N, C-alpha and C positions, 0 to 999 in steps of 0.2 A: 205802185203796191194796191191803191185802191182799185183800179180796173181788172186786175188777178183776184181778189177776193169778191169782186162782182160774180166774175166768169167762173172761181168754183161754187159760190153761192147759189149759183142761177139753177142747180140742178136741186137746189134745197125750196126755192120757190119758181116752179115753172109755170103755177097757174097764175099768181100774181104779173108775172113780167109778159106772160100771154094775153093777158086782160088790158094789160097797158100799151102794148104794142098793137093789140087791136084794136081799142081807143083811138089813138095816135093816127094807124091807117086810116080810120074812118073820119077824122078831124081833118087828113090833109084832103081827102077824097071831096068834102061838103066844102073846104075851102077852095081849091080847084076848081068845082065846078061852079060855085057863086062867083068867082073871079068870069070864069068864061061864061059866061051868062051877063054879069056886068058888061065886060068889053063887048058881048052880040050885040047889047041894046044900044052901048054905045055909038058903033061903028052903025048902027043899024039907022038911027037917024042921020 
């Protein structure tokens, strides 16, 4: 019931959800980038 209420209430707060999703995507992108750089330097030596 909670997910259904979240989907229904999604239209009432589109700005907040979009901001959280945007920050989550940025955090994931930074994490993957740092991991790739770390692995690159690890195997480069």
